[in-house]
N, C-alpha and C positions, 0 to 999 in steps of 0.2 A: 276589718283587717282588709286593706286594698294589698291587691298583687303587684309586684314590679311590673313596670311598665319600660321598654327598650324601644327607642326608636333609631335605626342605624342604617347605613347603605347597604344594600342587598349584595349577595354574593352568589357565584355561579350556583351553588349548592342550595339555595332557596327556591330557584326558579319552580320545582316541583310543588312545592307549598304555595308559592305566589300564584300559581296556574289554577291549583285547587281552590285558593281562596277567591279567584277572580271568576271560576266557573259558577261555585257555589253562590256568589253575589248575583250573578246575572240570573242564573237558574231560579233562585227564590226571591230576589229582592227585586227583580223585574219582571217577574210573572204576572203581577196584576196591572202593570202598567203596558205589556207589549204582547202582541199576539203569538201564538206557538209557532207560525211561521218565523217570525222575526228571531225566536230563541232558538229554532232548529238551525238557522241561517249563523247565527251569533256563535254559538257555543263551539262549534267545531274549529273555528278561527283562533281560539285561545289555546295557545299551544306554548311548551315550555321555552321553544327557541324564539319565540318573539321578545321575551326578557332577556335571554342571552345576549340577543342584538343590541339591547338599550344598554345591559352593561358595558359592552365594547366602544359605545357610541361616546365621541368628546362633548355631543352636543345635547346629550340627555343624562339623565340621572334616575336611579330608581333605588326606592327606601321601602323599608317593610317597619312593621309595628309588631313586635313581640308581646304577647299579654298570655297567661296563664299556661306559660310553657310551650308557645308555639307561634308561628307567623299567624297573624290575625287580620293583617289589612297591608295595604301598600299603596303606594303613588307613584307613578311615572311622569317626570317632566321633561319637556323639551325646553331647553333653554334657547335655541336659534328660532323657533316658533314663538316663544312666549306664549307657551300653551301646557296647561295640564293635560296629559293624554289618559290618564286614569288614576282614579282614588277608589278603591272599594275596600270594605270590611266585611267579615263574614256577617251573615243576616242575624244570628242569634245573637250577635252582641252589639248591635246598634245601640243608640242612645246610652254609650257608656264613655263618651268623649274620645274614642278611639280616631274616629274620623276627622273631629277638630284637630287633634294632636297631628294627624297626619298632613292636613291642609296647612295649619300654622307652620311646621315644619317647611313644606314646598314653599310657602311665601317667604319666609327666610331666606331659602337656598335662592329665590329669584332675585330678592331685593340684595343679596351679596354678589350676583351676577349683573347688577345694574340694570335688572328690568323694571320699568315702571307701571307694566300693566302685566296681569296674567290674564290669559282667556279660556275657556273650556267649554265642551259641549257637553251639558247636563242631561242625562239620562230623564224622562218623565218623572222617575220616583225620586230624584235627588236634588230636583229644581228650589225646593223649600230649605234643604240643608244648605246649599250655597247662598241662597237670598240671606239667611240666618248669620251668614258670615260674610256679607257685605258685597256678595256677588250680584252684578246689575243684568236682566236678562236684556239681550240685544235684538232677540227674533226667534222665531220658530226656524229650525235647520234640519237637514236629514243627511245621518251618515251612512255612505252606502255599504253593505256588506256583501254584495255580490250585483251581478246586473240587474235583477229583479227586486231585490230585498234591499230596504232603506231603514234605517235606525230614525225614526220621528224624536227629536230633542231640541233642546234651548241652547242656543249660544249665550254663554255669557262672560262676563269681564269685571274685573277688580281692579280700581288703582291701587298701587302699591304704594306705600309711604315709609321710606327710612326713618324709624322712630328713634334712633341713635344721632346725636348731633355732630355735626363734621366739625374736625377742629382745624 
């Protein structure tokens, strides 16, 4: 028996759980790909306020996936930049389709917003996930956390196609 899964826009009261998911995903999913120095610089930047800022932005959207009675993953999409800012799932729930469901919803929203491409900076541990979902690596990149620490990642892009025929 599968448990119900719900994809929905985030609400202000979700920000604590979203932050918890994000922190756990970085702490455990990224631990084998990044140094302790990077993790120690990254984790303090993940605060509830950043998600609240996304909720009030007209250019961004924040969605969550509920599974087994709670928020288990989320994505943050920037329409103005045609960029996926974040997509994370709790580490102990990987390979259950939650990340794929989140990614597909983000792509649907991007298509509805008339975006033809979607780009993202994939952490080392997530590159294969995005490749399996049709994203192409464009090259190495580094996202700054502070003046001294940068996250090595891969810039990736996917061409989006509206699968519904226009009338």
